[in-house]
C-alpha positions as a LaTeX table, in Angstrom:
\begin{tabular}{lrrr}
\hline
Residue & $x$ (\AA) & $y$ (\AA) & $z$ (\AA) \\
\hline
Met1 & 212.07 & 196.23 & 35.40 \\
Thr2 & 214.40 & 193.97 & 33.43 \\
Arg3 & 215.13 & 194.69 & 29.78 \\
Gly4 & 212.45 & 193.25 & 27.55 \\
Ala5 & 209.89 & 192.80 & 30.31 \\
Arg6 & 206.40 & 193.86 & 29.30 \\
Lys7 & 204.86 & 196.77 & 31.13 \\
Pro8 & 201.70 & 195.85 & 33.05 \\
Ala9 & 198.39 & 196.82 & 31.49 \\
Thr10 & 196.94 & 199.99 & 33.00 \\
Val11 & 193.42 & 200.33 & 34.42 \\
Arg12 & 191.38 & 203.30 & 35.58 \\
Ile13 & 188.59 & 202.69 & 38.12 \\
His14 & 185.75 & 205.20 & 38.32 \\
Asn15 & 183.25 & 204.84 & 41.16 \\
Leu16 & 179.75 & 206.29 & 41.48 \\
Gly17 & 177.22 & 206.00 & 44.26 \\
Cys18 & 177.26 & 205.20 & 47.96 \\
Gly19 & 179.83 & 203.93 & 50.45 \\
Lys20 & 178.84 & 200.35 & 49.65 \\
Asn21 & 179.89 & 200.93 & 46.04 \\
Ala22 & 183.13 & 202.52 & 47.23 \\
Val23 & 183.98 & 199.33 & 49.11 \\
Asp24 & 183.29 & 197.24 & 46.01 \\
Ala25 & 185.56 & 199.52 & 43.96 \\
Glu26 & 188.36 & 199.07 & 46.49 \\
Val27 & 187.98 & 195.30 & 46.21 \\
Met28 & 188.22 & 195.62 & 42.42 \\
Ala29 & 191.41 & 197.63 & 42.83 \\
Gly30 & 192.97 & 194.96 & 45.01 \\
Leu31 & 192.03 & 192.11 & 42.71 \\
Leu32 & 193.35 & 193.93 & 39.65 \\
Ala33 & 196.63 & 194.84 & 41.39 \\
Glu34 & 197.14 & 191.24 & 42.46 \\
Gly35 & 196.34 & 190.19 & 38.89 \\
Gly36 & 199.31 & 192.17 & 37.59 \\
Phe37 & 197.50 & 195.31 & 36.42 \\
Ala38 & 198.73 & 198.84 & 37.16 \\
Leu39 & 196.07 & 201.18 & 38.54 \\
Val40 & 196.20 & 204.75 & 37.22 \\
Pro41 & 194.07 & 207.72 & 38.32 \\
Gly42 & 193.45 & 209.17 & 34.86 \\
Gly43 & 194.78 & 209.77 & 31.39 \\
Arg44 & 195.39 & 207.09 & 28.79 \\
Ala45 & 194.82 & 203.52 & 29.95 \\
Asp46 & 194.38 & 200.05 & 28.56 \\
Ala47 & 190.99 & 199.76 & 30.27 \\
Ala48 & 188.49 & 201.77 & 32.26 \\
Val49 & 186.11 & 200.21 & 34.80 \\
Leu50 & 183.02 & 202.19 & 35.79 \\
Asn51 & 181.26 & 201.08 & 38.98 \\
Thr52 & 177.69 & 202.33 & 38.60 \\
Cys53 & 174.72 & 203.15 & 40.82 \\
Gly54 & 171.22 & 202.17 & 39.69 \\
Phe55 & 169.11 & 202.99 & 42.75 \\
Val56 & 167.11 & 206.06 & 41.64 \\
Arg57 & 166.65 & 208.03 & 38.44 \\
Ala58 & 169.27 & 210.71 & 39.19 \\
Ala59 & 171.89 & 208.04 & 39.91 \\
Lys60 & 171.03 & 206.17 & 36.72 \\
Glu61 & 171.29 & 209.34 & 34.67 \\
Glu62 & 174.71 & 210.06 & 36.18 \\
Ser63 & 175.82 & 206.51 & 35.37 \\
Ile64 & 174.66 & 206.75 & 31.75 \\
Glu65 & 176.44 & 210.09 & 31.30 \\
Ala66 & 179.65 & 208.57 & 32.69 \\
Ile67 & 179.37 & 205.55 & 30.37 \\
Leu68 & 178.89 & 207.78 & 27.32 \\
Ser69 & 181.84 & 209.95 & 28.35 \\
Leu70 & 184.10 & 206.90 & 28.67 \\
Ala71 & 182.78 & 205.53 & 25.38 \\
Ala72 & 183.85 & 208.78 & 23.72 \\
Glu73 & 187.33 & 208.32 & 25.19 \\
Lys74 & 187.39 & 204.81 & 23.78 \\
Arg75 & 186.56 & 206.10 & 20.31 \\
Arg76 & 189.42 & 208.62 & 20.58 \\
Gly77 & 191.82 & 205.85 & 21.55 \\
Arg78 & 192.41 & 206.98 & 25.13 \\
Ile79 & 191.19 & 203.63 & 26.46 \\
Arg80 & 191.06 & 200.26 & 24.73 \\
Arg81 & 188.46 & 198.42 & 26.76 \\
Leu82 & 185.42 & 199.66 & 28.70 \\
Ile83 & 183.84 & 197.64 & 31.52 \\
Val84 & 180.66 & 198.62 & 33.36 \\
Ala85 & 180.10 & 197.10 & 36.79 \\
Gly86 & 177.89 & 197.63 & 39.81 \\
Cys87 & 174.22 & 198.11 & 40.54 \\
Met88 & 173.02 & 199.45 & 37.19 \\
Ala89 & 174.90 & 196.73 & 35.31 \\
Arg90 & 173.14 & 194.19 & 37.52 \\
Arg91 & 169.67 & 195.76 & 37.36 \\
Tyr92 & 169.61 & 196.22 & 33.57 \\
Arg93 & 171.82 & 193.30 & 32.59 \\
Asp94 & 169.42 & 192.23 & 29.81 \\
Glu95 & 168.90 & 195.69 & 28.26 \\
Leu96 & 172.27 & 197.45 & 28.52 \\
Pro97 & 174.38 & 195.24 & 26.19 \\
Glu98 & 172.04 & 196.02 & 23.30 \\
Leu99 & 171.77 & 199.74 & 24.13 \\
Leu100 & 175.50 & 200.30 & 24.71 \\
Pro101 & 177.54 & 198.31 & 22.18 \\
Glu102 & 180.65 & 200.35 & 23.07 \\
Val103 & 180.88 & 198.53 & 26.42 \\
Asp104 & 183.02 & 195.39 & 26.28 \\
Leu105 & 181.75 & 193.75 & 29.47 \\
Phe106 & 178.98 & 194.17 & 32.04 \\
Leu107 & 179.31 & 192.54 & 35.44 \\
Gly108 & 177.29 & 192.60 & 38.64 \\
Pro109 & 178.69 & 193.00 & 42.17 \\
Gly110 & 179.06 & 189.27 & 42.62 \\
Asp111 & 181.08 & 188.94 & 39.43 \\
Ile112 & 183.89 & 191.24 & 40.58 \\
Pro113 & 186.29 & 188.33 & 41.39 \\
Asp114 & 186.11 & 187.36 & 37.69 \\
Leu115 & 187.22 & 190.82 & 36.52 \\
Pro116 & 191.03 & 190.34 & 36.32 \\
Gly117 & 190.80 & 187.13 & 34.29 \\
Arg118 & 188.20 & 188.46 & 31.87 \\
Leu119 & 190.08 & 191.71 & 31.38 \\
Ala120 & 193.35 & 189.90 & 30.69 \\
Val121 & 191.66 & 187.84 & 27.99 \\
Met122 & 190.04 & 190.90 & 26.41 \\
Leu123 & 193.29 & 192.85 & 26.27 \\
Ala124 & 195.17 & 189.90 & 24.80 \\
Asp125 & 192.52 & 189.26 & 22.14 \\
Glu126 & 192.12 & 192.43 & 20.10 \\
Glu127 & 189.83 & 190.75 & 17.57 \\
Pro128 & 187.62 & 188.18 & 19.33 \\
Ser129 & 186.29 & 185.34 & 17.23 \\
Arg130 & 182.99 & 186.20 & 15.58 \\
Asp131 & 182.05 & 182.53 & 15.59 \\
Ala132 & 182.15 & 182.11 & 19.36 \\
Pro133 & 182.22 & 185.56 & 20.98 \\
Ala134 & 182.74 & 185.71 & 24.71 \\
Pro135 & 179.62 & 186.77 & 26.64 \\
Arg136 & 179.46 & 190.51 & 27.30 \\
Thr137 & 177.43 & 190.01 & 30.47 \\
Leu138 & 178.42 & 187.72 & 33.30 \\
Ser139 & 175.90 & 186.03 & 35.60 \\
Gly140 & 174.97 & 189.33 & 37.23 \\
Gly141 & 175.75 & 188.13 & 40.75 \\
Glu142 & 174.16 & 190.18 & 43.52 \\
Ala143 & 176.87 & 190.25 & 46.17 \\
Leu144 & 180.59 & 189.87 & 46.68 \\
Pro145 & 181.62 & 186.65 & 48.43 \\
Asp146 & 183.19 & 187.18 & 51.85 \\
Glu147 & 186.56 & 185.89 & 50.71 \\
Ala148 & 186.87 & 188.73 & 48.16 \\
Tyr149 & 187.18 & 191.43 & 50.82 \\
Val150 & 190.68 & 190.33 & 51.84 \\
His151 & 191.91 & 191.75 & 48.52 \\
Arg152 & 190.57 & 195.23 & 49.25 \\
Ile153 & 192.91 & 198.21 & 48.83 \\
Pro154 & 191.22 & 200.77 & 51.08 \\
Asp155 & 191.61 & 204.49 & 50.65 \\
Thr156 & 192.35 & 205.38 & 54.27 \\
Gly157 & 194.31 & 208.58 & 53.70 \\
Thr158 & 191.66 & 210.44 & 55.65 \\
Gly159 & 191.87 & 208.10 & 58.63 \\
Ser160 & 188.36 & 206.82 & 57.90 \\
Ala161 & 186.93 & 203.76 & 56.14 \\
Phe162 & 183.60 & 202.13 & 55.39 \\
Leu163 & 182.97 & 198.58 & 56.61 \\
Lys164 & 180.12 & 196.87 & 54.74 \\
Ile165 & 178.62 & 194.37 & 57.17 \\
Leu166 & 175.83 & 192.92 & 55.03 \\
Glu167 & 174.40 & 192.76 & 51.53 \\
Gly168 & 170.83 & 192.99 & 50.28 \\
Cys169 & 167.64 & 193.67 & 52.20 \\
Asp170 & 164.47 & 191.88 & 53.31 \\
Asn171 & 162.41 & 194.97 & 54.22 \\
Arg172 & 160.59 & 195.20 & 50.87 \\
Cys173 & 159.70 & 198.89 & 51.00 \\
Ala174 & 157.31 & 199.79 & 48.19 \\
Tyr175 & 159.61 & 202.39 & 46.61 \\
Cys176 & 162.91 & 200.53 & 46.77 \\
Ala177 & 164.66 & 198.56 & 44.02 \\
Ile178 & 167.54 & 197.36 & 46.22 \\
Pro179 & 166.16 & 193.80 & 46.77 \\
Ala180 & 165.94 & 193.41 & 42.98 \\
Ile181 & 169.52 & 194.64 & 42.58 \\
Arg182 & 171.36 & 193.29 & 45.61 \\
Gly183 & 169.04 & 190.43 & 46.54 \\
Pro184 & 167.88 & 189.27 & 49.97 \\
Leu185 & 169.66 & 189.96 & 53.24 \\
Arg186 & 173.01 & 188.21 & 53.61 \\
Ser187 & 175.02 & 189.06 & 56.72 \\
Arg188 & 178.76 & 188.83 & 56.31 \\
Asp189 & 180.78 & 186.41 & 58.41 \\
Arg190 & 181.83 & 187.97 & 61.72 \\
Glu191 & 185.44 & 186.74 & 61.53 \\
Ser192 & 185.73 & 188.09 & 58.00 \\
Leu193 & 184.60 & 191.50 & 59.25 \\
Leu194 & 187.03 & 191.49 & 62.16 \\
Ala195 & 189.88 & 190.53 & 59.82 \\
Glu196 & 188.89 & 193.34 & 57.46 \\
Ala197 & 188.75 & 195.79 & 60.37 \\
Arg198 & 192.30 & 194.85 & 61.33 \\
Leu199 & 193.37 & 195.33 & 57.69 \\
Leu200 & 191.79 & 198.79 & 57.61 \\
Val201 & 193.54 & 199.78 & 60.84 \\
Arg202 & 196.90 & 198.60 & 59.47 \\
Arg203 & 196.30 & 200.80 & 56.43 \\
Gly204 & 195.67 & 203.86 & 58.63 \\
Ala205 & 191.95 & 203.86 & 59.44 \\
Arg206 & 191.05 & 205.29 & 62.82 \\
Glu207 & 187.30 & 205.40 & 62.19 \\
Leu208 & 185.11 & 202.52 & 60.95 \\
Asn209 & 181.76 & 203.50 & 59.44 \\
Leu210 & 179.44 & 200.48 & 59.47 \\
Ile211 & 177.21 & 200.39 & 56.41 \\
Gly212 & 174.59 & 198.18 & 54.78 \\
Gln213 & 171.10 & 198.72 & 53.49 \\
Asp214 & 169.79 & 198.18 & 57.05 \\
Ile215 & 172.53 & 197.39 & 59.55 \\
Thr216 & 170.02 & 196.63 & 62.33 \\
Ala217 & 169.20 & 193.47 & 60.35 \\
Tyr218 & 172.73 & 192.09 & 60.80 \\
Gly219 & 172.54 & 188.42 & 61.79 \\
Arg220 & 168.75 & 188.11 & 61.38 \\
Asp221 & 169.19 & 185.86 & 58.32 \\
Arg222 & 171.12 & 183.46 & 60.59 \\
Gly223 & 168.58 & 183.60 & 63.40 \\
Glu224 & 170.78 & 185.77 & 65.62 \\
Arg225 & 169.32 & 188.21 & 68.11 \\
Gly226 & 171.33 & 191.31 & 68.91 \\
Gly227 & 173.78 & 190.58 & 66.12 \\
Leu228 & 174.63 & 194.21 & 65.43 \\
Val229 & 175.36 & 195.09 & 69.06 \\
Ser230 & 177.51 & 192.00 & 69.52 \\
Leu231 & 179.47 & 192.74 & 66.33 \\
Val232 & 180.07 & 196.37 & 67.31 \\
Arg233 & 181.40 & 195.38 & 70.73 \\
Ser234 & 183.84 & 193.00 & 69.01 \\
Leu235 & 184.96 & 195.73 & 66.62 \\
Cys236 & 185.55 & 198.12 & 69.52 \\
Ala237 & 187.99 & 195.55 & 70.94 \\
Val238 & 190.13 & 195.63 & 67.78 \\
Arg239 & 193.40 & 197.34 & 68.64 \\
Gly240 & 193.79 & 200.66 & 66.83 \\
Val241 & 190.07 & 201.33 & 66.25 \\
Arg242 & 189.24 & 204.77 & 67.65 \\
Trp243 & 185.73 & 205.56 & 66.44 \\
Val244 & 182.91 & 203.28 & 65.29 \\
Arg245 & 179.96 & 204.92 & 63.54 \\
Leu246 & 176.58 & 203.33 & 62.79 \\
Leu247 & 174.92 & 204.27 & 59.50 \\
Tyr248 & 171.49 & 203.31 & 58.10 \\
Leu249 & 169.41 & 201.86 & 60.93 \\
Tyr250 & 165.77 & 200.80 & 60.46 \\
Pro251 & 163.64 & 202.88 & 62.86 \\
Ala252 & 161.53 & 200.00 & 64.19 \\
Arg253 & 164.65 & 198.13 & 65.32 \\
Val254 & 166.42 & 200.94 & 67.22 \\
Asp255 & 165.95 & 199.34 & 70.63 \\
Asp256 & 167.21 & 199.65 & 74.20 \\
Ala257 & 170.24 & 197.47 & 73.39 \\
Ile258 & 171.42 & 200.06 & 70.85 \\
Val259 & 170.83 & 202.85 & 73.37 \\
Asp260 & 172.92 & 200.96 & 75.92 \\
Leu261 & 175.65 & 200.35 & 73.32 \\
Leu262 & 176.01 & 204.06 & 72.58 \\
Arg263 & 176.02 & 204.88 & 76.26 \\
Ser264 & 178.51 & 202.23 & 77.38 \\
Glu265 & 181.05 & 201.89 & 74.53 \\
Glu266 & 183.27 & 204.97 & 74.44 \\
Lys267 & 184.52 & 204.21 & 70.92 \\
Val268 & 181.00 & 204.19 & 69.46 \\
Cys269 & 180.15 & 207.67 & 68.20 \\
Arg270 & 177.02 & 209.13 & 69.70 \\
Tyr271 & 175.58 & 209.45 & 66.23 \\
Leu272 & 172.96 & 207.45 & 64.34 \\
Asp273 & 171.68 & 207.68 & 60.76 \\
Ile274 & 168.04 & 206.53 & 60.88 \\
Pro275 & 166.10 & 207.01 & 57.60 \\
Val276 & 162.46 & 207.42 & 58.69 \\
Gln277 & 161.34 & 208.46 & 55.14 \\
His278 & 158.05 & 210.11 & 56.24 \\
Val279 & 155.86 & 210.76 & 59.26 \\
Asp280 & 152.34 & 210.68 & 57.83 \\
Glu281 & 150.67 & 207.44 & 58.93 \\
Gly282 & 148.97 & 206.78 & 55.59 \\
Ile283 & 152.12 & 207.42 & 53.57 \\
Leu284 & 154.20 & 205.18 & 55.85 \\
Arg285 & 151.65 & 202.40 & 55.37 \\
Arg286 & 151.70 & 202.81 & 51.57 \\
Met287 & 155.51 & 202.78 & 51.67 \\
Gly288 & 155.45 & 199.44 & 53.46 \\
Arg289 & 157.22 & 200.78 & 56.53 \\
Thr290 & 156.42 & 198.88 & 59.74 \\
Tyr291 & 156.06 & 201.81 & 62.16 \\
Gly292 & 153.92 & 204.89 & 62.63 \\
Pro293 & 154.44 & 208.50 & 63.69 \\
Asp294 & 154.08 & 207.74 & 67.40 \\
Asp295 & 156.82 & 205.10 & 67.13 \\
Ile296 & 159.17 & 207.66 & 65.58 \\
His297 & 158.59 & 210.21 & 68.33 \\
Arg298 & 159.02 & 207.59 & 71.06 \\
Met299 & 162.29 & 206.47 & 69.45 \\
Leu300 & 163.61 & 210.04 & 69.39 \\
Asp301 & 162.64 & 210.63 & 73.02 \\
Arg302 & 164.32 & 207.37 & 74.09 \\
Leu303 & 167.54 & 208.17 & 72.24 \\
Arg304 & 167.83 & 211.73 & 73.50 \\
Ala305 & 167.03 & 210.77 & 77.08 \\
Gly306 & 169.29 & 207.73 & 77.08 \\
Val307 & 172.25 & 209.18 & 75.14 \\
Pro308 & 172.82 & 212.84 & 76.07 \\
Gly309 & 174.45 & 214.85 & 73.29 \\
Ile310 & 173.57 & 212.36 & 70.55 \\
Phe311 & 173.62 & 213.56 & 66.94 \\
Leu312 & 170.84 & 212.21 & 64.72 \\
Arg313 & 170.51 & 212.14 & 60.93 \\
Thr314 & 167.54 & 211.01 & 58.84 \\
Ser315 & 166.37 & 210.81 & 55.23 \\
Leu316 & 162.93 & 211.83 & 53.97 \\
Ile317 & 161.07 & 211.17 & 50.73 \\
Val318 & 158.64 & 213.80 & 49.46 \\
Gly319 & 156.10 & 213.33 & 46.70 \\
Phe320 & 155.42 & 209.64 & 47.30 \\
Pro321 & 152.24 & 208.53 & 45.47 \\
Gly322 & 149.21 & 209.74 & 47.43 \\
Glu323 & 151.09 & 212.44 & 49.35 \\
Thr324 & 148.43 & 215.13 & 49.75 \\
Arg325 & 149.10 & 218.71 & 50.74 \\
Ala326 & 147.98 & 217.84 & 54.27 \\
Ala327 & 150.35 & 214.86 & 54.46 \\
Phe328 & 153.24 & 217.04 & 53.30 \\
Glu329 & 152.42 & 219.77 & 55.82 \\
Arg330 & 152.53 & 217.14 & 58.56 \\
Leu331 & 155.98 & 216.16 & 57.34 \\
Leu332 & 157.12 & 219.79 & 57.32 \\
Arg333 & 155.89 & 220.30 & 60.89 \\
Phe334 & 157.74 & 217.13 & 61.86 \\
Val335 & 161.00 & 218.60 & 60.51 \\
His336 & 160.55 & 221.62 & 62.77 \\
Asp337 & 159.40 & 219.65 & 65.81 \\
Ala338 & 161.81 & 216.68 & 65.68 \\
Arg339 & 164.87 & 218.92 & 65.22 \\
Trp340 & 167.13 & 216.40 & 63.52 \\
Asp341 & 170.77 & 217.44 & 63.52 \\
Tyr342 & 171.14 & 216.49 & 59.87 \\
Leu343 & 168.57 & 215.62 & 57.26 \\
Gly344 & 168.59 & 214.56 & 53.62 \\
Val345 & 165.44 & 214.96 & 51.54 \\
Phe346 & 164.77 & 213.35 & 48.17 \\
Pro347 & 161.92 & 213.68 & 45.68 \\
Tyr348 & 160.31 & 210.27 & 45.18 \\
Ser349 & 161.88 & 208.42 & 42.24 \\
Arg350 & 159.42 & 206.23 & 40.33 \\
Glu351 & 161.30 & 202.97 & 39.83 \\
Glu352 & 160.04 & 200.23 & 37.53 \\
Gly353 & 159.65 & 196.85 & 39.18 \\
Thr354 & 158.66 & 198.31 & 42.56 \\
Pro355 & 155.11 & 198.22 & 43.97 \\
Ala356 & 154.97 & 202.03 & 44.13 \\
Phe357 & 155.58 & 202.32 & 40.39 \\
Arg358 & 151.96 & 201.39 & 39.61 \\
Met359 & 150.34 & 203.19 & 42.54 \\
Pro360 & 147.67 & 205.78 & 41.67 \\
Ser361 & 147.93 & 209.47 & 42.60 \\
Gln362 & 151.49 & 210.01 & 41.38 \\
Val363 & 152.72 & 213.48 & 42.35 \\
Pro364 & 153.92 & 215.80 & 39.54 \\
Glu365 & 157.67 & 216.30 & 39.32 \\
Arg366 & 157.51 & 220.05 & 39.79 \\
Arg367 & 155.51 & 219.65 & 42.99 \\
Lys368 & 157.97 & 217.08 & 44.33 \\
Glu369 & 160.89 & 219.43 & 43.72 \\
Glu370 & 159.10 & 222.33 & 45.41 \\
Arg371 & 158.31 & 220.23 & 48.47 \\
Ala372 & 161.90 & 219.05 & 48.69 \\
Arg373 & 163.09 & 222.68 & 48.55 \\
Arg374 & 160.79 & 223.67 & 51.42 \\
Val375 & 162.11 & 220.85 & 53.59 \\
Arg376 & 165.72 & 221.78 & 52.80 \\
Asp377 & 165.06 & 225.42 & 53.70 \\
Ala378 & 163.50 & 224.43 & 57.02 \\
Gln379 & 166.38 & 222.12 & 57.88 \\
Ala380 & 169.00 & 224.72 & 56.93 \\
Asp381 & 167.76 & 227.03 & 59.68 \\
Leu382 & 167.85 & 224.20 & 62.24 \\
Leu383 & 171.37 & 223.16 & 61.22 \\
Ala384 & 172.67 & 226.71 & 61.49 \\
Ala385 & 171.27 & 226.99 & 65.02 \\
Arg386 & 172.71 & 223.59 & 66.00 \\
Asn387 & 176.18 & 224.51 & 64.76 \\
Ala388 & 176.03 & 227.90 & 66.47 \\
Ser389 & 175.35 & 226.10 & 69.77 \\
Leu390 & 178.71 & 224.33 & 69.45 \\
Val391 & 180.77 & 227.54 & 69.43 \\
Gly392 & 183.01 & 227.58 & 72.50 \\
Gln393 & 182.89 & 223.80 & 72.99 \\
Thr394 & 185.94 & 221.54 & 72.80 \\
Leu395 & 185.55 & 218.51 & 70.56 \\
Asp396 & 187.65 & 215.64 & 69.24 \\
Val397 & 188.31 & 216.09 & 65.52 \\
Leu398 & 189.53 & 213.47 & 63.06 \\
Val399 & 191.76 & 215.40 & 60.64 \\
Glu400 & 191.11 & 214.26 & 57.05 \\
Lys401 & 193.29 & 216.62 & 55.03 \\
Thr402 & 195.87 & 219.33 & 55.58 \\
Gly403 & 196.86 & 222.41 & 53.64 \\
Ala404 & 199.28 & 225.31 & 53.70 \\
Arg405 & 199.87 & 227.68 & 56.62 \\
Gly406 & 198.44 & 225.38 & 59.25 \\
Lys407 & 195.05 & 224.88 & 57.59 \\
Ala408 & 193.29 & 221.53 & 57.92 \\
Ala409 & 189.82 & 220.01 & 57.66 \\
Gly410 & 188.22 & 217.17 & 59.51 \\
Arg411 & 185.11 & 216.02 & 61.35 \\
His412 & 183.98 & 215.74 & 64.94 \\
Arg413 & 182.26 & 212.62 & 66.24 \\
Gly414 & 178.87 & 214.07 & 65.38 \\
Gln415 & 179.65 & 214.33 & 61.65 \\
Ala416 & 179.61 & 211.39 & 59.24 \\
Pro417 & 181.87 & 211.33 & 56.17 \\
Glu418 & 180.81 & 213.30 & 53.10 \\
Val419 & 177.33 & 214.39 & 54.26 \\
Asp420 & 177.48 & 216.41 & 57.49 \\
Gly421 & 179.94 & 219.21 & 56.87 \\
Ser422 & 183.45 & 219.77 & 58.22 \\
Val423 & 185.49 & 221.27 & 60.99 \\
Asn424 & 187.98 & 223.69 & 59.44 \\
Leu425 & 191.09 & 224.00 & 61.59 \\
Ser426 & 193.74 & 226.69 & 61.71 \\
Arg427 & 197.14 & 226.58 & 63.45 \\
Phe428 & 197.36 & 222.79 & 62.95 \\
Asp429 & 200.79 & 221.18 & 62.46 \\
Gly430 & 199.94 & 217.46 & 62.41 \\
Lys431 & 199.10 & 214.88 & 59.77 \\
Pro432 & 195.87 & 213.51 & 58.26 \\
Gly433 & 194.46 & 210.69 & 60.36 \\
Ser434 & 195.23 & 212.44 & 63.64 \\
Ile435 & 192.54 & 212.85 & 66.28 \\
Val436 & 192.99 & 216.19 & 68.01 \\
Arg437 & 191.20 & 218.23 & 70.63 \\
Ala438 & 189.89 & 221.45 & 69.11 \\
Arg439 & 187.94 & 224.44 & 70.39 \\
Val440 & 185.11 & 225.65 & 68.13 \\
Thr441 & 185.53 & 229.35 & 67.36 \\
Gly442 & 182.85 & 229.91 & 64.72 \\
Ala443 & 180.06 & 228.32 & 62.73 \\
Arg444 & 178.37 & 228.52 & 59.37 \\
Glu445 & 175.33 & 226.64 & 58.14 \\
Trp446 & 177.31 & 223.45 & 57.39 \\
Asp447 & 180.85 & 223.90 & 58.68 \\
Leu448 & 182.60 & 224.81 & 61.92 \\
Arg449 & 185.83 & 226.74 & 62.50 \\
Ala450 & 188.17 & 225.61 & 65.27 \\
Val451 & 191.71 & 225.77 & 66.65 \\
Pro452 & 193.66 & 223.02 & 68.43 \\
Ala453 & 192.97 & 223.09 & 72.16 \\
Gly454 & 196.30 & 221.75 & 73.38 \\
Pro455 & 196.59 & 218.53 & 75.41 \\
Arg456 & 193.59 & 216.29 & 75.35 \\
Gly457 & 191.24 & 216.16 & 78.24 \\
Ser458 & 187.90 & 214.53 & 78.75 \\
Ala459 & 184.80 & 216.07 & 77.24 \\
Pro460 & 181.18 & 214.94 & 77.12 \\
Gly461 & 180.65 & 212.63 & 74.15 \\
Gly462 & 184.28 & 212.96 & 73.05 \\
Phe463 & 186.94 & 210.28 & 72.74 \\
Ser464 & 189.84 & 211.83 & 74.54 \\
Ser465 & 192.77 & 209.49 & 73.87 \\
Asp466 & 194.81 & 208.96 & 70.74 \\
Ser467 & 196.59 & 205.88 & 72.09 \\
Asp468 & 195.48 & 202.37 & 72.96 \\
\hline
\end{tabular}
């Protein structure tokens, strides 16, 4: 830096919520860096940006707590400006400015490209004009434009990255506020996605995790048929991509083409995340889901017969309005019978603006929590047995972090980031981002223990090469 040059303003970015939010935060980081700001992980800063989640009550409470914590830092002089972005800022764009006067600016996901310019003005103008104050809330845009993703600074130190292939949703489930927050389905441009995939690979990604509210809907807004399968085959052809993982598929659209994709494309992990939400026919109908219990069982049979060794994850909601004891017991039996490899269960969150908010027969909170606990306990036993069955097998492991004395942690192809546990390695001397063959030596409820197995060889369901 030359003498007299001004230091760049510093910005902290704090992200809450899902992988889709994480992508938005990485786009913010890139735009701010290109705008001349210096990104810092913590401590004193000229500004803090909080990217919020506003999907369910627990996420909203976490977001509010984070805002209040940052507001306290602002009062102590640790930050000068506070910006709140993301889903909650979009959903409550009319209420939040009045409730949280400490926040200098609220912006929705689609407003992110405006962030560097607005922040520069705010930092330069310590005492804005009272006669014509700048608006504290931007338009509240629902989605990032495709051209914004080229600015993304991905965090690929683990060798893995999320690739958001669409925005919004047209499914209109009775419990879900996403259409009100993120708007209708908008599939991203295919060439934009391929360019982003190449960027992620250049930055060190070996695994691409495809995300969206319902990735099976990709291309439907443009009248495409088979859009997801076609996109995935194109992504598999990108040089340097090793694994492609499919997250958040709508059960009624898991068809034979997806089965064939998993069977024929070696880079596609034999793993699907399919949120079925419930299995009771009446509850599914009240939820606005377009399938019944028989459809779910047929889907599971088709996947397991067509894709040997597949790993399957789902999400369930307990305590939806009208869920009787009998309906819940059917769900609990389904957990035992369907034997999902991984399962997340959530007490129903009553969200204003959704059809379910005004439904009769709301379930008491205590009962919802108890039902969720019973499902978790049942799934814990199944997961422990599943992991125990892997002892002695040799798997490909993507190493995400390394430690002292040859310790490392990663995931095999049947584990998605952040939610499905880890493979803990010993006697490892490589770097994060490596894909290694490893022999499983032990198992706990969530995690596996393993040691490197020497030179790679072929294994069922495993990707056995670390070169193009």
